[in-house]
C-alpha positions in Angstrom: -7.2 58.7 51.7 -7.2 62.8 50.6 -4.9 62.3 48.0 -6.5 59.7 46.2 -4.6 57.4 47.1 -5.1 53.9 49.2 -3.9 51.7 51.8 -3.6 48.3 52.6 -2.8 46.5 55.7 -1.9 43.0 57.2 -0.9 41.8 60.6 0.4 38.3 62.3 0.8 37.7 65.7 4.4 35.7 66.0 5.3 33.0 68.6 9.1 35.2 68.5 10.6 37.9 70.5 9.8 41.6 68.6 13.5 42.1 68.1 13.5 38.9 66.6 11.2 40.1 63.8 12.5 43.5 63.4 15.9 41.9 62.6 13.7 39.4 60.3 12.1 42.7 58.2 15.2 44.6 58.4 18.3 42.5 57.4 18.1 42.0 53.5 19.4 38.6 53.3 16.9 37.1 56.2 14.1 39.5 54.6 14.7 37.6 51.2 13.9 34.3 53.0 10.2 35.4 53.4 10.1 38.5 51.3 11.8 37.3 47.9 12.2 39.6 45.0 11.0 42.4 47.0 13.7 45.5 46.4 12.7 47.8 49.5 14.9 51.3 50.8 14.9 51.7 54.2 14.1 55.4 54.8 13.6 57.8 57.6 11.0 57.8 60.2 12.4 54.1 61.1 12.7 53.4 64.9 14.6 50.2 65.4 12.6 47.7 67.5 8.9 49.3 66.4 8.6 50.7 63.4 10.8 49.6 60.0 9.6 52.2 56.8 10.5 51.3 53.2 10.0 52.8 49.7 9.7 50.6 46.6 10.5 51.4 43.4 6.8 51.2 42.2 6.6 54.6 44.6 4.7 53.3 47.0 5.8 52.7 50.7 6.3 50.2 53.0 5.4 50.6 57.1 6.4 47.5 59.7 4.9 48.2 62.9 5.9 45.8 66.0 4.0 45.3 69.2 5.4 43.7 72.0 2.6 41.5 73.3 5.1 38.9 75.8 8.9 38.3 76.1 8.4 35.7 73.3 5.1 37.0 71.3 4.9 40.0 69.4 2.1 41.0 66.3 4.0 42.6 63.1 1.5 45.1 61.1 2.6 46.2 57.8 1.0 49.1 56.0 1.4 49.6 52.2 0.7 53.1 51.5 0.5 55.0 48.2 -1.6 52.6 46.0 -3.4 53.6 42.7 -6.7 51.9 43.2 -9.4 49.6 45.1 -7.4 46.6 43.1 -4.0 47.1 44.1 -5.0 48.1 47.6 -7.3 44.3 47.1 -3.7 42.6 45.6 -1.5 44.5 48.5 -3.7 43.0 51.5 -3.9 39.5 50.4 -0.2 39.7 49.2 0.8 40.7 52.8 -1.2 38.0 54.4 1.3 35.4 52.4 3.9 37.1 52.9 3.5 37.6 57.1 2.7 33.6 56.8 5.9 33.0 55.2 7.6 35.5 58.0 5.8 33.6 61.0 6.6 29.9 59.7 10.2 31.1 58.9 10.5 32.3 62.6 8.7 29.9 64.4 10.3 26.7 63.1 11.8 24.6 65.5 
């Protein structure tokens, strides 16, 4: 990035409606089930059902986007911004891949 920071992203397609995925990301109690230990503060710029934006205590930011694929299918994409270096970006990418896999397992369990 021009400001010297780095970004990392990950995405996962889920067999659930986008509003359900949005709820799992934005409701703290539900979010703690797939994203334990994360202290996120909801911030301006969120658009219900489409984009959720958060600040983390370490100064980094998280943007989560929800793209409808069908009535019962959506893609959830996470962008982790303001990371200090390449190593942090690589670690964040692996972390979000694992967390989105947990989100998928949680929401798709029957």
